N, C-alpha and C positions, 0 to 999 in steps of 0.2 A: 437455461443457457448460462454459462459462466461469462464473466466480464471480458476475459481475454478473447474468448470465442466471438463474442458480440463485436468487439473492436476489430478483430481480424477480418470479420465479414464486411464491416463497413470499409475497412482499408482496401480489401479486394475490390469492392464495388466502386470505390472512388479513385482507385489507383494511387493511393497515398500510403505513407508509412503508418504503422500502428499508432505512433505517437500523435500524428496529425489526425488520424481517424478518431482517436479519443477526444481531441479538441473539437472536432466537427460534431461528434456525437453529443458531447456536453452542450455545445451551443444550440443544437437542434432541440434537445430535450428541455433545456432551460426555457426556450421560446415556446415549446409545446406546453409546458407547465403554466405559462402565462395565458395560453389560449383555452385551456380546459378548466372546468369547474374544479374546485378544491377537492371534492370527494372523488372525482374521476382521476385526479392526479395521484391521490393516495392509492386507489385501486390499481392504477398502472404501476406505480412504484413497487407495490407488493409482489409483482410478477417479474420484476427486473433484477439483475445482479445488484448486490449490496452497494458496490461503489457508485452506482447510478442513483441511489435513493436520495442522496444529498442534493443532487441536481434537480430532482423533481419535487422538492418541498413546495407545497402551495403557499401562496402569500398569506400570512396570518391575518391580514386586515380584512380579507374578503373571501367568500366562498365563490363569488361570481367570476366567470371567465372574462378576460380582457378581449373585447371583440375587435379583431382586425383580420384583414383579408390575406390571401396567399402572398401578394407582393410585399406586404409589410412583414409577414412571417420570414420570407427570404431575406429581406433587408436586415432584420434583426439578427438572423443567423450570421449573415455576412459580417455585420459589425462585431458580433461576439467572437467570431472565428478569425477575423482579420483577413477576409478573402473577398473576391468579387462575387457578385450576385449569381453568375453562372455556376461557379464552384459551389456556392451555398445551395443552390437549387439541386445540383447533383448530390450533394451531401444529404440534403433533406430526403430525397428519394431513397438513397442508400439506407438511411436510418429507419425510415418507414418500412422498407422491405425487411430489414433485420428485425425490427419490432414484430412484424407479422410472423416471423419464424420463431420468435422467442416467447410470445405470450399466447394465451388462449384465443381462439377465434372470437369468442364472445367479448373478451376484453378489447380486442382490436376493433371490433364493430362498435363498441361503446365509445372508443376514442374517435373513430372516423365520423360517427353521426354528430359529433359536436363541431365538426368543421364544415364550413359552407362549401358550395359547389365549386368555387374558384380554386379549391385545393385539389381538385380531381387530378390534375396533371402530375402532382407530386405523390398522391396516394394510390392512384390506379395501378402503377407498376407493382405495388406491394400486393395487390389483389389478384394478380395473375396466378393461374394454377401452379406454375412451376415454383412459385415462392411460398406456396401454402405450407403451413407448419406440418412437420412430419409427425405422424401418430406414434 
């Protein structure tokens, strides 16, 4: 999937402009990069459009994931994007759904299994059959 298409889908799902959707996407992916192991971040980045690679650089000091729950994930996205937590939660759902459409199902599974159960509310909409990646 191309970067513009990715951002347009996030914009449609969040009801925001493409510019704002780009900011929300970057905030979500930056936070996700903190939550995943370094190797998984690299695997995910390899399947995303090139403009998103920079956002997904793993922290060079460690391979380990930063362990935090869904509430902290949303709070970090909200801080990075300059929005309230409700808007951040909606953005996270939109980005996860768009990720699901743009990467292989195996890679999406690899990302999701690194997240604890309290992320279900944000990830499950991406798992719905209507959002499955087109073959």
